[in-house]
C-alpha positions as CSV (number, residue, x, y, z in Angstrom):
1,M,-21.8,-29.6,15.8
2,D,-22.4,-29.0,12.1
3,L,-19.6,-27.0,10.4
4,R,-22.0,-24.3,9.2
5,N,-23.1,-23.8,12.8
6,A,-19.5,-23.5,14.0
7,V,-18.5,-20.6,11.8
8,R,-20.0,-17.4,10.5
9,G,-18.3,-17.4,7.1
10,R,-19.4,-19.1,4.0
11,V,-19.0,-22.9,3.9
12,L,-18.9,-24.9,0.7
13,L,-19.0,-28.7,0.5
14,P,-18.2,-31.1,-2.4
15,G,-20.9,-31.1,-5.0
16,E,-22.3,-27.7,-4.1
17,D,-22.4,-24.8,-6.5
18,G,-19.2,-22.8,-6.3
19,F,-17.2,-25.5,-4.4
20,D,-14.8,-26.4,-7.3
21,D,-14.0,-22.7,-7.9
22,A,-13.5,-22.1,-4.1
23,A,-11.2,-25.1,-3.7
24,R,-9.1,-24.4,-6.8
25,P,-5.6,-23.0,-6.1
26,W,-3.8,-20.3,-8.1
27,A,-1.9,-23.0,-10.1
28,V,-5.1,-24.3,-11.5
29,G,-3.7,-27.6,-12.6
30,V,-3.1,-28.7,-9.0
31,H,-6.1,-30.7,-7.7
32,Q,-7.2,-30.0,-4.1
33,P,-9.4,-32.9,-2.8
34,V,-10.5,-31.0,0.3
35,A,-13.5,-32.0,2.5
36,A,-14.8,-28.4,2.7
37,V,-13.9,-24.8,2.0
38,V,-14.5,-22.1,4.7
39,E,-14.2,-18.4,4.0
40,A,-13.5,-16.9,7.5
41,E,-15.2,-13.6,8.3
42,D,-12.4,-12.5,10.7
43,A,-9.8,-13.8,13.1
44,A,-12.5,-14.9,15.6
45,D,-14.2,-16.9,12.9
46,A,-10.9,-18.6,12.0
47,A,-10.4,-19.5,15.7
48,A,-13.9,-21.0,15.8
49,L,-13.0,-23.2,12.9
50,V,-9.8,-24.4,14.6
51,R,-11.8,-25.3,17.7
52,Y,-14.3,-27.2,15.6
53,A,-11.6,-29.1,13.7
54,R,-9.8,-30.0,16.9
55,E,-12.9,-31.4,18.5
56,A,-13.9,-33.2,15.4
57,G,-10.4,-34.7,14.8
58,L,-10.0,-32.8,11.5
59,T,-7.2,-30.8,9.9
60,V,-7.2,-27.3,8.5
61,T,-5.0,-25.9,5.8
62,A,-5.0,-22.1,5.2
63,Q,-4.7,-20.5,1.8
64,P,-5.6,-16.8,1.2
65,S,-5.1,-17.1,-2.6
66,G,-3.7,-20.6,-3.2
67,H,-0.2,-19.7,-4.3
68,G,2.2,-22.5,-3.4
69,A,-0.5,-25.2,-3.2
70,S,0.9,-28.8,-3.2
71,G,-2.4,-30.7,-3.7
72,D,-1.5,-32.8,-0.6
73,V,-4.8,-31.9,1.2
74,Q,-6.9,-35.1,1.0
75,G,-9.9,-34.7,3.3
76,V,-8.8,-31.5,5.1
77,I,-10.8,-28.3,5.5
78,L,-9.5,-25.5,3.3
79,L,-9.6,-22.1,5.0
80,R,-9.7,-19.0,2.8
81,T,-8.5,-15.9,4.7
82,A,-9.1,-13.3,1.9
83,R,-11.6,-11.4,4.1
84,L,-8.8,-10.7,6.6
85,D,-7.8,-7.8,4.3
86,W,-6.9,-4.8,6.4
87,V,-3.7,-2.7,6.2
88,E,-2.4,-0.2,8.7
89,V,0.8,1.8,8.3
90,D,2.6,3.6,11.1
91,A,5.1,5.7,9.1
92,E,6.8,7.2,12.1
93,A,7.4,3.8,13.7
94,R,8.2,2.2,10.2
95,V,5.7,-0.5,10.9
96,A,2.8,-2.1,8.9
97,R,0.1,-4.3,10.3
98,V,-1.7,-6.4,7.8
99,G,-4.4,-9.1,7.8
100,A,-3.6,-12.6,6.5
101,G,-5.5,-12.1,3.3
102,V,-3.7,-9.0,2.1
103,P,-1.6,-9.2,-1.1
104,W,1.8,-7.4,-1.4
105,G,0.5,-5.0,-4.0
106,R,-1.8,-3.3,-1.5
107,V,0.9,-3.1,1.1
108,L,3.3,-1.4,-1.2
109,A,0.7,1.0,-2.4
110,E,0.3,2.2,1.2
111,T,3.9,2.1,2.4
112,G,5.2,3.7,-0.8
113,K,3.3,6.9,0.1
114,H,5.8,7.3,3.0
115,G,9.0,6.3,1.2
116,L,9.0,2.9,2.9
117,T,8.9,-0.6,1.6
118,G,8.1,-4.1,2.8
119,M,10.0,-7.1,1.6
120,A,7.9,-7.9,-1.4
121,G,8.6,-10.5,-4.1
122,S,7.9,-10.5,-7.8
123,S,4.1,-10.8,-7.7
124,P,1.7,-8.2,-6.3
125,A,-1.0,-10.9,-6.0
126,V,0.9,-13.1,-3.5
127,T,-0.3,-12.6,0.1
128,V,2.0,-11.3,2.7
129,A,1.2,-14.1,5.2
130,G,1.9,-16.9,2.8
131,F,5.0,-15.3,1.5
132,L,6.5,-14.7,4.9
133,A,5.5,-18.2,6.3
134,G,7.7,-19.6,3.5
135,G,10.6,-17.2,4.3
136,G,10.1,-15.0,1.2
137,V,12.8,-14.2,-1.4
138,S,12.3,-10.5,-1.9
139,W,13.5,-8.0,-4.5
140,F,15.3,-6.4,-1.5
141,G,16.6,-9.6,0.1
142,R,20.2,-9.0,-0.9
143,R,20.0,-5.8,1.2
144,H,17.8,-6.9,4.1
145,G,17.8,-10.8,4.1
146,W,14.8,-13.1,4.2
147,A,11.4,-11.2,4.1
148,A,10.3,-13.2,7.1
149,D,13.1,-11.7,9.2
150,S,11.4,-8.3,9.0
151,V,8.4,-9.6,11.0
152,R,8.0,-8.1,14.4
153,A,4.9,-9.9,15.6
154,F,2.2,-12.4,14.6
155,E,-1.3,-12.7,15.7
156,I,-2.1,-16.5,15.4
157,V,-4.7,-19.0,16.3
158,D,-3.0,-21.9,18.2
159,A,-4.0,-25.5,18.2
160,D,-6.4,-24.9,21.1
161,G,-8.3,-22.4,19.0
162,Q,-7.0,-19.4,21.1
163,I,-6.0,-16.1,19.5
164,V,-2.4,-15.3,20.7
165,R,0.2,-12.5,19.9
166,V,3.6,-14.1,19.2
167,T,6.9,-12.2,19.3
168,G,10.5,-13.1,19.9
169,E,10.1,-12.2,23.5
170,S,6.8,-13.9,24.2
171,D,7.6,-17.2,22.4
172,A,11.0,-17.4,20.8
173,E,10.7,-21.0,19.4
174,L,7.3,-20.5,17.7
175,F,8.3,-17.0,16.5
176,W,11.4,-18.6,14.9
177,A,9.4,-21.4,13.2
178,L,6.7,-19.1,11.9
179,R,9.3,-17.0,10.1
180,G,10.1,-19.3,7.2
181,G,9.2,-22.7,8.5
182,G,5.8,-23.0,6.8
183,G,2.3,-23.1,8.2
184,D,2.4,-26.2,10.3
185,Y,2.4,-24.8,13.8
186,A,-0.4,-22.2,14.0
187,L,-2.8,-20.3,11.9
188,I,-1.6,-16.8,11.1
189,T,-4.3,-14.2,11.1
190,S,-2.3,-11.0,11.0
191,I,1.3,-9.8,10.9
192,E,3.3,-6.8,12.1
193,L,6.1,-5.9,9.8
194,A,9.1,-3.7,10.1
195,L,9.4,-1.4,7.0
196,H,12.6,-0.2,5.4
197,P,13.5,3.2,4.0
198,A,13.1,3.4,0.2
199,P,12.9,7.1,-0.7
200,S,14.2,6.3,-4.2
201,V,13.7,3.0,-6.1
202,Y,15.0,2.3,-9.6
203,G,13.7,-0.6,-11.6
204,G,12.5,-2.1,-14.8
205,R,13.2,-4.6,-17.6
206,I,15.5,-4.6,-20.6
207,V,14.5,-7.0,-23.5
208,W,16.6,-8.3,-26.4
209,P,16.1,-10.8,-29.1
210,A,17.0,-14.4,-28.1
211,A,20.1,-14.3,-30.3
212,R,21.7,-12.0,-27.7
213,A,21.3,-14.6,-24.9
214,A,25.0,-15.4,-24.6
215,E,26.0,-11.8,-24.4
216,V,23.3,-11.0,-21.8
217,F,24.2,-13.9,-19.6
218,D,27.9,-13.0,-19.7
219,A,27.0,-9.4,-18.7
220,F,24.7,-10.8,-16.0
221,R,27.6,-12.8,-14.5
222,Q,29.9,-9.8,-14.7
223,V,27.6,-7.4,-13.0
224,T,26.4,-9.7,-10.3
225,A,30.0,-10.7,-9.4
226,N,30.5,-7.3,-7.8
227,A,27.0,-6.0,-7.3
228,P,26.3,-3.9,-4.1
229,R,23.5,-5.3,-1.9
230,E,21.1,-2.6,-3.0
231,L,21.1,-4.0,-6.6
232,S,19.1,-7.1,-7.5
233,L,19.2,-8.7,-11.0
234,W,17.2,-11.5,-12.5
235,I,17.7,-12.8,-16.0
236,N,15.1,-14.5,-18.1
237,R,15.1,-16.6,-21.3
238,M,11.5,-16.3,-22.5
239,A,10.1,-18.8,-25.0
240,P,6.4,-18.0,-25.6
241,P,4.4,-20.2,-28.0
242,P,4.8,-19.5,-31.7
243,P,4.5,-17.1,-33.5
244,A,5.7,-14.9,-30.6
245,P,9.5,-14.6,-30.8
246,A,11.9,-15.9,-28.1
247,M,13.6,-13.2,-26.1
248,V,16.1,-12.7,-23.3
249,S,15.5,-10.1,-20.6
250,V,17.1,-8.6,-17.4
251,D,14.9,-7.5,-14.5
252,V,16.4,-5.0,-12.1
253,T,15.7,-3.1,-8.8
254,Y,18.1,-0.8,-7.1
255,L,17.5,0.9,-3.8
256,G,19.0,4.3,-4.8
257,E,19.2,7.0,-7.5
258,D,19.0,6.4,-11.2
259,A,22.5,7.7,-11.9
260,E,24.1,5.2,-9.5
261,A,22.0,2.3,-11.0
262,K,22.9,3.2,-14.6
263,A,26.6,3.2,-13.7
264,L,26.3,-0.3,-12.2
265,L,24.4,-1.6,-15.2
266,A,26.7,-0.2,-17.9
267,A,27.6,-3.6,-19.2
268,F,24.1,-4.2,-20.4
269,D,24.1,-0.9,-22.3
270,G,26.9,-2.2,-24.4
271,I,24.7,-4.9,-25.8
272,G,23.0,-3.7,-28.9
273,G,19.6,-4.4,-30.4
274,S,17.4,-4.1,-27.3
275,L,13.7,-4.3,-28.1
276,S,12.5,-2.4,-25.0
277,D,13.9,-0.8,-21.8
278,S,11.5,0.3,-19.0
279,R,14.2,1.1,-16.5
280,G,13.8,4.3,-14.4
281,L,12.8,5.6,-11.0
282,M,9.5,4.0,-10.1
283,D,6.7,4.0,-7.5
284,L,6.8,1.1,-5.1
285,A,3.2,0.4,-6.0
286,D,4.5,-0.6,-9.4
287,L,7.1,-3.0,-8.2
288,G,5.0,-6.0,-9.3
289,T,5.0,-4.8,-12.9
290,I,8.7,-5.5,-13.5
291,A,8.5,-9.2,-13.9
292,A,5.1,-9.0,-15.5
293,E,3.9,-12.2,-13.9
294,P,0.3,-13.3,-14.4
295,I,-2.1,-12.1,-11.7
296,E,-5.1,-14.3,-12.5
297,P,-5.0,-18.1,-11.7
298,S,-2.9,-19.9,-14.3
299,P,-1.9,-23.5,-15.2
300,M,1.7,-23.0,-14.2
301,L,4.2,-25.8,-13.6
302,A,7.5,-24.6,-12.0
303,R,10.6,-26.2,-10.7
304,T,13.2,-24.3,-8.6
305,E,16.8,-25.1,-7.8
306,L,19.7,-23.3,-6.2
307,L,22.9,-22.9,-8.1
308,T,26.4,-22.9,-6.6
309,G,27.8,-20.5,-9.3
310,L,28.0,-19.5,-12.9
311,D,31.0,-21.1,-14.5
312,E,31.5,-21.3,-18.3
313,A,29.8,-24.7,-18.6
314,T,26.8,-23.5,-16.5
315,L,26.5,-20.4,-18.5
316,D,26.6,-22.3,-21.8
317,T,23.8,-24.6,-20.6
318,L,21.6,-21.8,-19.3
319,A,22.1,-19.6,-22.3
320,G,22.2,-22.2,-25.1
321,T,19.9,-25.1,-24.2
322,D,16.7,-25.3,-26.3
323,L,13.8,-24.5,-23.9
324,A,10.8,-26.0,-25.6
325,P,8.3,-26.8,-24.2
326,L,9.2,-24.4,-21.3
327,L,8.0,-20.8,-21.3
328,N,10.7,-19.3,-19.1
329,L,14.1,-20.0,-17.6
330,Q,15.0,-17.5,-14.9
331,V,18.1,-17.0,-12.8
332,R,18.0,-14.7,-9.8
333,H,21.0,-13.3,-8.1
334,L,20.9,-14.0,-4.4
335,G,23.8,-13.5,-1.9
336,G,24.3,-10.4,0.2
337,A,22.3,-10.5,3.4
338,L,20.6,-13.7,2.3
339,A,23.9,-15.6,2.6
340,E,24.6,-14.5,6.2
341,T,23.4,-16.1,9.4
342,D,21.2,-13.8,11.4
343,P,21.2,-14.9,15.1
344,A,17.8,-13.2,15.4
345,G,16.5,-14.5,12.1
346,G,13.9,-17.2,11.3
347,A,14.0,-20.7,10.1
348,G,15.4,-19.9,6.6
349,G,18.9,-19.5,8.0
350,A,21.8,-18.6,5.6
351,L,21.2,-19.2,1.9
352,A,24.7,-20.0,0.8
353,E,24.0,-20.5,-2.9
354,P,24.5,-17.2,-4.9
355,Y,21.9,-17.9,-7.6
356,M,18.4,-19.4,-8.0
357,L,17.1,-21.2,-11.1
358,Y,13.4,-21.1,-11.9
359,L,12.0,-23.2,-14.8
360,L,8.4,-22.6,-15.8
361,G,6.0,-24.4,-18.1
362,L,2.3,-25.1,-18.4
363,R,0.5,-27.8,-16.4
364,L,-1.8,-28.9,-19.2
365,P,-2.8,-32.5,-20.0
366,H,-0.9,-32.6,-23.3
367,L,2.2,-30.8,-21.9
368,T,2.8,-31.8,-18.3
369,D,5.0,-34.8,-19.0
370,A,7.1,-33.0,-21.5
371,V,7.5,-29.9,-19.3
372,Q,8.6,-32.0,-16.4
373,A,11.0,-34.0,-18.6
374,K,12.6,-30.8,-19.9
375,Q,13.0,-29.4,-16.4
376,A,14.6,-32.6,-15.2
377,A,17.0,-32.7,-18.3
378,L,18.1,-29.2,-17.7
379,V,18.8,-29.8,-14.0
380,E,20.8,-33.0,-14.9
381,A,22.8,-31.1,-17.5
382,L,23.8,-28.5,-14.9
383,G,25.3,-31.3,-12.8
384,Q,27.1,-30.2,-9.6
385,A,26.1,-26.6,-10.2
386,V,22.8,-27.6,-8.6
387,S,23.1,-27.7,-4.8
388,G,20.0,-29.8,-4.1
389,R,18.5,-27.4,-1.7
390,K,15.3,-25.4,-2.5
391,P,13.9,-22.4,-0.7
392,Y,10.7,-23.4,1.1
393,T,8.7,-20.6,-0.5
394,F,9.5,-22.1,-4.0
395,L,8.6,-25.7,-3.2
396,A,6.3,-27.2,-5.8
397,P,4.1,-30.3,-6.0
398,G,6.3,-33.4,-5.6
399,D,8.8,-31.5,-3.4
400,S,9.1,-31.9,0.4
401,A,10.0,-29.7,3.3
402,A,13.1,-31.8,3.8
403,Q,14.6,-30.3,0.6
404,A,14.3,-26.8,2.1
405,F,16.2,-27.1,5.4
406,P,19.4,-28.5,6.8
407,S,18.8,-31.6,8.9
408,D,19.2,-29.8,12.3
409,T,16.8,-27.1,11.2
410,L,14.3,-29.7,10.0
411,G,14.6,-31.6,13.3
412,R,13.9,-28.4,15.3
413,L,10.9,-27.6,13.2
414,R,9.5,-31.1,13.6
415,E,9.9,-30.9,17.4
416,I,8.0,-27.6,17.5
417,K,5.3,-29.1,15.3
418,R,4.9,-32.1,17.7
419,L,4.8,-29.8,20.8
420,R,2.6,-27.0,19.5
421,D,0.1,-29.1,17.4
422,P,-0.1,-32.5,19.0
423,Y,-3.6,-33.0,17.6
424,G,-2.5,-32.4,14.0
425,V,-5.0,-29.5,13.5
426,F,-2.8,-27.6,11.0
427,R,-1.4,-28.8,7.7
428,A,1.1,-26.7,5.7
429,N,1.3,-26.9,1.9
430,F,4.5,-28.8,2.5
431,P,4.4,-30.4,6.0
432,V,7.6,-30.7,8.0
433,L,6.5,-34.2,9.2
434,G,5.6,-35.3,5.7
């Protein structure tokens, strides 16, 4: 059967008008040499594609928006799920049901009307399904743990092309793997999420000139050492191309009232010379504005590491190293519920490291090598402060799933992959068998 006769959605093949744009991921410098792009009309159409692929001996990789693409997709069918874009909120039950193509910004706009939040990350453009499949490090992870652990049910297409509802009661192993183990086991078409009370959310960004970096990093260490779980802090050294000035900033969210947040953040108020300060009570729909990340596809080249702590040597390296040609060095405070083992949780497990380092540059022909060299040099300079583990949701081209999981967890995920997808129909951005 011809692929176009197997599905109702649009099919694009190499060489056809629109194919290159349709195959391009969000990180536009990552090449995706796929055999075809299919834009599914609905869950039934996605299931029809899976049945076609199984019968033809082909593989499907799903990307609603292309965030997190690895480029390791030679000859596979790229499934776009952007048309699975519905959102339903049951405020009384504190539950949201969302299609696989829905971005977090839309979900928060709906849940915020009821004083409820999902476990969103920094970007409103990242889809719920992709974020949760990778575990999801949320603004509210210190309070509630991995974003994926808030999932109550999935609707999936299995390797036989059947649409199935998966919960902890119906299929405990698959439910565990789908919550943070990547997209290797089934195709997610919709998700049922538990929502959390957020009647009052405080957030924003404080910006200083780069000359204040040492003071800001010192205050960051001081505040995060005793921060309650409701408080999340991220610090950035921003080095935009000249003539824009270098800056240092702190991004914050707090699940509570402004007076409480201001008291907790008093150490930053003692640092003079701030250029701007957007902190205050905010609508959840605006959560994605705090980090001011680009929404449109961009040539970003990132490297992520987990840090075991912030001793003096580590602080000196983070605050004082010349960043060029990087655009940003970010450290996120983790800990809290993320550091605890949840017996009912997903594949992410406990994230023991208290901080996460994110190094960002541009994936452009004249910069790529220099950006990667600077990232590697910074990681080397940090020495034993770098643990070696990376959250699955932050893996980048060149990384592997083995870097995201302890050996016993990886072994369990591989066994689930072999049992649930013996035909090799599904391929995650970072396969567990890779």
